C-alpha positions as YAML, in Angstrom:
chain: A
units: angstrom
residues:
- id: 1
  name: MET
  ca: [101.47, 123.85, 72.96]
- id: 2
  name: THR
  ca: [104.21, 122.29, 75.01]
- id: 3
  name: LEU
  ca: [106.03, 122.80, 78.26]
- id: 4
  name: HIS
  ca: [109.72, 123.61, 78.23]
- id: 5
  name: VAL
  ca: [111.37, 121.42, 80.89]
- id: 6
  name: GLU
  ca: [114.77, 121.67, 82.54]
- id: 7
  name: VAL
  ca: [116.14, 119.36, 85.22]
- id: 8
  name: VAL
  ca: [119.10, 121.06, 86.85]
- id: 9
  name: SER
  ca: [121.68, 119.98, 89.44]
- id: 10
  name: PRO
  ca: [124.45, 122.18, 90.85]
- id: 11
  name: GLU
  ca: [126.90, 120.67, 88.35]
- id: 12
  name: ARG
  ca: [124.90, 120.73, 85.12]
- id: 13
  name: ILE
  ca: [121.62, 120.60, 83.26]
- id: 14
  name: LEU
  ca: [120.66, 116.91, 83.40]
- id: 15
  name: TRP
  ca: [117.81, 117.07, 80.91]
- id: 16
  name: THR
  ca: [116.14, 119.73, 78.83]
- id: 17
  name: GLY
  ca: [113.42, 119.54, 76.23]
- id: 18
  name: ASP
  ca: [109.76, 119.96, 75.45]
- id: 19
  name: ALA
  ca: [107.00, 117.88, 76.95]
- id: 20
  name: SER
  ca: [103.23, 117.60, 77.01]
- id: 21
  name: ARG
  ca: [103.14, 116.77, 80.73]
- id: 22
  name: VAL
  ca: [105.42, 116.47, 83.75]
- id: 23
  name: ILE
  ca: [104.55, 114.44, 86.85]
- id: 24
  name: ALA
  ca: [106.50, 114.90, 90.10]
- id: 25
  name: ARG
  ca: [106.11, 113.92, 93.76]
- id: 26
  name: THR
  ca: [105.98, 116.81, 96.21]
- id: 27
  name: ILE
  ca: [106.58, 116.62, 99.95]
- id: 28
  name: GLY
  ca: [103.27, 116.16, 101.72]
- id: 29
  name: GLY
  ca: [101.29, 116.72, 98.55]
- id: 30
  name: GLY
  ca: [101.71, 113.49, 96.64]
- id: 31
  name: GLU
  ca: [102.05, 113.44, 92.89]
- id: 32
  name: ILE
  ca: [101.21, 116.51, 90.84]
- id: 33
  name: ALA
  ca: [100.94, 116.81, 87.07]
- id: 34
  name: PHE
  ca: [101.84, 119.93, 85.15]
- id: 35
  name: LEU
  ca: [100.27, 120.67, 81.77]
- id: 36
  name: THR
  ca: [100.47, 123.71, 79.53]
- id: 37
  name: GLY
  ca: [98.72, 126.69, 81.05]
- id: 38
  name: HIS
  ca: [99.37, 125.51, 84.63]
- id: 39
  name: ALA
  ca: [99.13, 128.22, 87.26]
- id: 40
  name: PRO
  ca: [102.46, 129.42, 88.68]
- id: 41
  name: PHE
  ca: [103.67, 126.92, 91.26]
- id: 42
  name: VAL
  ca: [106.67, 126.38, 93.53]
- id: 43
  name: GLY
  ca: [106.95, 123.22, 95.60]
- id: 44
  name: ALA
  ca: [109.43, 121.06, 97.48]
- id: 45
  name: LEU
  ca: [110.12, 117.68, 95.91]
- id: 46
  name: ASP
  ca: [110.22, 114.41, 97.79]
- id: 47
  name: ILE
  ca: [112.46, 111.48, 96.92]
- id: 48
  name: GLY
  ca: [110.72, 110.03, 93.88]
- id: 49
  name: LEU
  ca: [110.38, 109.92, 90.14]
- id: 50
  name: VAL
  ca: [109.79, 112.77, 87.75]
- id: 51
  name: ARG
  ca: [108.11, 111.57, 84.58]
- id: 52
  name: VAL
  ca: [108.48, 113.80, 81.55]
- id: 53
  name: HIS
  ca: [106.01, 112.91, 78.81]
- id: 54
  name: VAL
  ca: [107.69, 114.01, 75.61]
- id: 55
  name: GLU
  ca: [105.68, 114.75, 72.48]
- id: 56
  name: GLU
  ca: [107.35, 112.08, 70.39]
- id: 57
  name: GLY
  ca: [109.33, 109.13, 71.62]
- id: 58
  name: ALA
  ca: [109.75, 107.43, 74.97]
- id: 59
  name: ASP
  ca: [109.06, 109.24, 78.23]
- id: 60
  name: GLU
  ca: [112.02, 110.42, 80.26]
- id: 61
  name: VAL
  ca: [112.12, 109.09, 83.82]
- id: 62
  name: ILE
  ca: [114.33, 110.88, 86.31]
- id: 63
  name: ALA
  ca: [115.11, 109.79, 89.87]
- id: 64
  name: VAL
  ca: [115.06, 112.92, 92.03]
- id: 65
  name: HIS
  ca: [116.31, 112.89, 95.60]
- id: 66
  name: GLY
  ca: [114.58, 116.01, 96.83]
- id: 67
  name: GLY
  ca: [114.75, 119.55, 95.56]
- id: 68
  name: PHE
  ca: [112.27, 122.03, 94.17]
- id: 69
  name: VAL
  ca: [109.95, 122.43, 91.20]
- id: 70
  name: GLU
  ca: [108.97, 125.77, 89.73]
- id: 71
  name: VAL
  ca: [106.29, 126.22, 87.07]
- id: 72
  name: SER
  ca: [105.65, 129.49, 85.29]
- id: 73
  name: ASN
  ca: [104.68, 130.52, 81.76]
- id: 74
  name: ASP
  ca: [104.73, 126.93, 80.41]
- id: 75
  name: ARG
  ca: [108.23, 126.32, 81.82]
- id: 76
  name: VAL
  ca: [108.93, 123.60, 84.38]
- id: 77
  name: THR
  ca: [112.24, 123.78, 86.21]
- id: 78
  name: ILE
  ca: [113.33, 120.97, 88.52]
- id: 79
  name: LEU
  ca: [116.19, 121.94, 90.85]
- id: 80
  name: SER
  ca: [117.79, 119.07, 92.74]
- id: 81
  name: ASP
  ca: [121.13, 118.51, 94.44]
- id: 82
  name: VAL
  ca: [120.95, 114.88, 93.31]
- id: 83
  name: ALA
  ca: [118.99, 113.63, 90.30]
- id: 84
  name: GLU
  ca: [119.67, 110.92, 87.74]
- id: 85
  name: VAL
  ca: [118.17, 110.24, 84.34]
- id: 86
  name: ALA
  ca: [117.05, 106.58, 84.29]
- id: 87
  name: SER
  ca: [119.23, 105.70, 81.29]
- id: 88
  name: GLN
  ca: [122.32, 106.85, 83.21]
- id: 89
  name: ILE
  ca: [121.71, 104.93, 86.44]
- id: 90
  name: ASP
  ca: [124.15, 102.15, 87.29]
- id: 91
  name: VAL
  ca: [121.70, 99.38, 88.23]
- id: 92
  name: GLU
  ca: [124.26, 97.19, 89.98]
- id: 93
  name: ARG
  ca: [125.46, 100.12, 92.10]
- id: 94
  name: ALA
  ca: [121.85, 100.97, 92.99]
- id: 95
  name: ARG
  ca: [121.17, 97.34, 93.97]
- id: 96
  name: ALA
  ca: [124.27, 97.31, 96.18]
- id: 97
  name: ALA
  ca: [123.11, 100.55, 97.84]
- id: 98
  name: LEU
  ca: [119.68, 99.00, 98.43]
- id: 99
  name: GLU
  ca: [121.23, 95.91, 100.02]
- id: 100
  name: ARG
  ca: [123.44, 98.06, 102.30]
- id: 101
  name: ALA
  ca: [120.47, 100.19, 103.37]
- id: 102
  name: GLU
  ca: [118.32, 97.11, 104.07]
- id: 103
  name: ALA
  ca: [121.12, 95.58, 106.16]
- id: 104
  name: GLU
  ca: [121.55, 98.82, 108.15]
- id: 105
  name: LEU
  ca: [117.79, 99.04, 108.63]
- id: 106
  name: ARG
  ca: [117.77, 95.60, 110.25]
- id: 107
  name: THR
  ca: [120.33, 96.75, 112.82]
- id: 108
  name: GLY
  ca: [118.40, 99.87, 113.79]
- id: 109
  name: ALA
  ca: [116.50, 102.38, 111.72]
- id: 110
  name: ASP
  ca: [117.14, 106.07, 111.65]
- id: 111
  name: ASP
  ca: [116.15, 108.81, 109.23]
- id: 112
  name: ASP
  ca: [119.42, 108.63, 107.26]
- id: 113
  name: VAL
  ca: [119.04, 104.90, 106.63]
- id: 114
  name: ASP
  ca: [115.38, 105.30, 105.69]
- id: 115
  name: ALA
  ca: [116.28, 108.04, 103.20]
- id: 116
  name: ALA
  ca: [119.10, 105.92, 101.73]
- id: 117
  name: LEU
  ca: [116.66, 103.04, 101.31]
- id: 118
  name: ARG
  ca: [114.10, 105.29, 99.57]
- id: 119
  name: ARG
  ca: [116.79, 106.73, 97.27]
- id: 120
  name: ALA
  ca: [118.00, 103.28, 96.24]
- id: 121
  name: LYS
  ca: [114.45, 102.05, 95.58]
- id: 122
  name: THR
  ca: [113.70, 105.17, 93.55]
- id: 123
  name: ARG
  ca: [116.80, 104.70, 91.41]
- id: 124
  name: LEU
  ca: [115.87, 101.09, 90.70]
- id: 125
  name: GLU
  ca: [112.24, 102.00, 90.04]
- id: 126
  name: ALA
  ca: [113.39, 104.60, 87.50]
- id: 127
  name: THR
  ca: [115.21, 101.90, 85.55]
- id: 128
  name: GLY
  ca: [112.31, 99.45, 85.79]
- id: 129
  name: SER
  ca: [114.42, 97.10, 87.93]
- id: 130
  name: VAL
  ca: [112.06, 97.04, 90.93]
- id: 131
  name: ALA
  ca: [108.34, 97.57, 91.41]
- id: 132
  name: SER
  ca: [107.17, 100.68, 93.16]
- id: 133
  name: SER
  ca: [106.76, 100.35, 96.93]
- id: 134
  name: ARG
  ca: [104.31, 103.25, 97.08]
...
């Protein structure tokens, strides 16, 4: 058995397919893995990676900048205003965003700068361009 997975943004379906497991980071709950037969679940997603373990081939890694996950009847739906499949991330743009956020952080931190820093690190982590800071 497999899970049917959809990662959806307001503009489009970013990724859809079947998987044996999905791992996501929820707010306040840490990482959670979903397998076939998982109990119904709805949770808020933190800034982090969603790892979709496909049956055959390479895993899909998706940078998610918040949103929600719903699991029901072997279907996993990720809803996010902003999400990016690792293969579609512009690494140089993500590095520039990281540098800007780090510079702003040095001049005085606030929640917006901290979130921008976490988003940039997550995008780079998704591409394998930076080690996880978690």
